[in-house]
SEKOL-145093 format. One record per residue (C-alpha): x, y, z; residue in one letter. Coordinates in steps of 0.5 Angstrom, whole numbers. Example, Ala and Ser with C-alpha at 12.3 -4.5 7.8 and 13.67 -1.06 7.14 Angstrom:
<sites>
+-------+-------+-------+------+
:     x :     y :     z : code :
+-------+-------+-------+------+
:    25 :    -9 :    16 :    A :
:    27 :    -2 :    14 :    S :
+-------+-------+-------+------+
</sites>
This chain:
<sites>
+-------+-------+-------+------+
:     x :     y :     z : code :
+-------+-------+-------+------+
:    25 :   -11 :    33 :    M :
:    20 :    -8 :    28 :    N :
:    20 :    -9 :    21 :    H :
:    18 :    -5 :    15 :    I :
:    15 :    -8 :     9 :    I :
:    12 :    -6 :     3 :    T :
:     4 :    -7 :     1 :    K :
:     3 :    -6 :    -6 :    T :
:    -4 :    -4 :    -9 :    F :
:    -6 :    -4 :   -16 :    R :
:   -13 :    -1 :   -19 :    E :
:   -13 :     0 :   -26 :    G :
:    -7 :     3 :   -29 :    N :
:    -5 :     6 :   -22 :    L :
:     0 :     2 :   -17 :    M :
:     2 :     4 :   -11 :    A :
:     7 :     2 :    -6 :    E :
:     6 :     3 :     1 :    V :
:    11 :     2 :     7 :    K :
:     8 :     0 :    14 :    V :
:    11 :    -3 :    20 :    E :
:    10 :   -10 :    22 :    L :
:    10 :   -10 :    30 :    I :
:    12 :   -17 :    33 :    P :
:     7 :   -21 :    37 :    D :
:    10 :   -27 :    41 :    D :
:     2 :   -29 :    41 :    G :
:    -2 :   -33 :    36 :    A :
:    -4 :   -27 :    32 :    W :
:     2 :   -23 :    31 :    G :
:     6 :   -20 :    27 :    P :
:     1 :   -14 :    26 :    Y :
:     0 :    -7 :    24 :    I :
:    -2 :    -1 :    28 :    S :
:    -9 :     2 :    27 :    A :
:    -5 :     9 :    24 :    A :
:    -2 :     4 :    18 :    D :
:    -8 :     1 :    17 :    A :
:   -12 :     7 :    16 :    L :
:    -6 :     9 :    11 :    K :
:    -7 :     3 :     7 :    L :
:   -14 :     4 :     6 :    E :
:   -13 :    12 :     4 :    R :
:    -8 :    10 :    -1 :    V :
:   -13 :     4 :    -4 :    R :
:   -19 :     9 :    -4 :    L :
:   -15 :    14 :    -7 :    A :
:   -13 :     9 :   -13 :    L :
:   -20 :     7 :   -14 :    K :
:   -22 :    14 :   -15 :    T :
:   -16 :    16 :   -19 :    G :
:   -13 :    21 :   -15 :    D :
:    -6 :    20 :   -16 :    K :
:    -4 :    26 :   -12 :    E :
:    -7 :    24 :    -6 :    L :
:    -4 :    17 :    -6 :    A :
:     3 :    20 :    -7 :    A :
:     2 :    24 :    -1 :    K :
:     3 :    17 :     3 :    E :
:     6 :    12 :    -2 :    A :
:    10 :    11 :    -8 :    T :
:     5 :    11 :   -14 :    V :
:     6 :     9 :   -21 :    F :
:     2 :     9 :   -28 :    E :
:     2 :     2 :   -31 :    V :
:     2 :     0 :   -38 :    S :
:     1 :    -7 :   -41 :    R :
:     6 :    -9 :   -46 :    F :
:     4 :   -15 :   -50 :    A :
:    10 :   -19 :   -53 :    A :
:     9 :   -22 :   -60 :    E :
+-------+-------+-------+------+
</sites>
């Protein structure tokens, strides 16, 4: 049975949550993600790095993060 997990990336004030599917493997290397999911993670990471939130939002949930300092 495959499981869906959420990977989180943060770059500057942008954060993205990307859903990927874990594929079980009874061997020593599992579980793993598909090549398509790995490429999706890379596209979202690069989009955040360049500040392109619209592109990242096509494949992830994107948030703008602001710092809060308690006094």
